[in-house]
C-alpha positions in Angstrom: -2.0 9.9 -9.3 -3.1 8.7 -13.0 -1.3 11.6 -14.1 2.2 11.0 -12.1 1.8 7.4 -13.6 1.7 8.6 -17.2 4.7 11.5 -16.4 6.7 8.6 -14.9 6.4 6.7 -17.8 7.5 9.2 -20.1 10.4 10.4 -18.7 11.2 6.3 -18.0 10.7 6.4 -21.6 12.8 9.5 -22.4 16.1 8.4 -20.2 15.8 4.8 -21.3 15.3 3.4 -17.9 13.8 0.0 -18.7 13.2 -1.6 -15.0 11.4 1.8 -14.0 9.2 1.5 -17.5 8.4 -1.9 -16.8 7.0 -1.5 -13.5 5.3 1.7 -14.0 3.6 0.1 -16.9 3.1 -3.0 -14.6 1.0 -0.5 -12.4 -1.1 1.0 -15.0 -2.0 -2.6 -16.3 -2.8 -3.5 -12.6 -5.1 0.1 -12.6 -6.6 -0.5 -15.7 -8.0 -4.2 -14.5 -9.2 -2.8 -11.8 -10.9 0.1 -13.6 -12.5 -2.6 -15.6 -13.7 -4.3 -12.1 -15.1 -1.2 -10.9 -17.4 -0.9 -14.3 -19.8 -2.9 -12.5 -20.4 -0.5 -9.7 -20.1 2.5 -12.1 -17.8 3.9 -9.5 -14.7 5.0 -10.7 -11.5 4.5 -8.2 -10.1 7.1 -6.1 -6.9 7.8 -4.9 -7.7 5.9 -1.7 -7.9 2.8 -3.8 -5.2 3.2 -6.2 -2.8 3.5 -2.4 -4.4 0.4 -1.1 -3.4 -1.7 -5.1 0.1 0.1 -4.8 0.4 -1.3 -1.3 -1.2 -5.2 -2.2 1.4 -4.9 -5.0 4.4 -4.1 -2.9 3.5 -6.8 -0.3 2.9 -9.5 -3.3 6.6 -8.7 -4.6 8.0 -8.3 -0.5 6.8 -11.9 -0.4 8.2 -13.1 -3.5 11.3 -11.1 -2.7 11.7 -13.2 0.3 11.0 -16.7 -1.6 13.6 -16.1 -4.3 16.0 -14.8 -1.2 15.4 -18.6 0.6 15.7 -20.1 -2.7 19.3 -18.8 -3.5 18.1 -16.5 -6.4 19.7 -13.1 -5.6 19.1 -11.7 -9.1 15.4 -12.2 -8.6 15.4 -10.9 -5.2 17.2 -8.0 -6.8 14.5 -7.2 -9.6 11.7 -7.5 -6.9 13.3 -5.1 -4.5 13.7 -3.0 -6.9 10.4 -2.7 -8.1 9.3 -2.1 -4.5 11.5 0.8 -4.3 9.7 2.4 -7.5 6.2 1.4 -6.3 7.0 3.1 -2.7 7.7 6.5 -5.1 4.0 6.6 -5.4 3.0 6.0 -2.2 2.9 8.8 1.1 5.7 8.9 3.5 4.9 5.7 5.8 4.3 6.6 9.6 6.9 5.5 12.1 5.3 2.9 15.0 5.1 5.6 17.4 3.2 7.9 14.9 1.1 4.6 14.3 0.6 4.1 18.1 -0.5 7.7 18.9 -3.0 7.5 15.8 -4.1 4.2 17.1 -4.6 5.5 20.5 -6.7 8.7 19.3 -8.9 6.6 17.0 -9.6 4.5 19.8 -10.6 7.6 21.9 -12.6 9.5 18.8 -14.7 6.0 18.3 -15.3 5.5 21.9 -13.8 1.9 21.7 -14.2 0.3 25.1 -13.6 -3.9 24.1 -12.4 -5.9 21.1 -15.8 -5.7 20.0 -15.2 -2.2 18.9 -11.9 -3.5 16.5 -13.8 -2.8 13.3 -14.5 0.8 14.1 -11.2 1.3 15.1 -9.7 0.1 11.9 -12.0 1.6 9.4 -11.8 5.1 11.0 -7.9 4.5 10.3 -8.1 3.6 6.7 -10.1 6.4 6.6 -7.7 9.1 7.4 -4.6 7.2 7.0 -4.7 5.0 3.6 -1.4 4.5 2.3 0.7 5.5 5.0 0.3 3.1 7.5 0.8 -1.2 7.5 -3.0 -2.0 8.7 -1.9 -5.5 9.4 0.4 -4.0 11.9 -2.1 -1.6 12.8 -4.6 -4.1 14.2 -2.3 -5.5 16.2 -1.7 -2.0 18.3 -5.6 -1.9 18.5 -5.8 -5.3 19.9 -3.3 -4.8 22.3 -4.5 -1.3 23.5 -7.9 -2.5 23.7 -7.5 -5.9 25.7 -4.8 -4.1 27.9 
């Protein structure tokens, strides 16, 4: 994934696409910060951690865009939404609600979960298999409803 960021940055520089260039540089800066944090563990960041970082960045920008929309600042909202679109290009295709429900049901069966006590095992299994492909906040709601019902 790191090569993708570098290639995107080079292409943005050549084409003069300043918003894309700024966003890719922001991603690379956040990644460098995480690399520095990871030095203490001695374990480099893998693609799953990078995907989690990108999802966190998207969530942050989504919240900012909503705030700007409520505050009547459409130009800042548009900038945040543009950054979301660029960051999303690096993520794998997101799962639909039906696919999430099917994956949750399979994970419940696979882990042998029977009650709400087992919710952590199910979510951990989903994170291992579907990092970057689903919103785990929504997925945990599906897990709760299936385990409770």
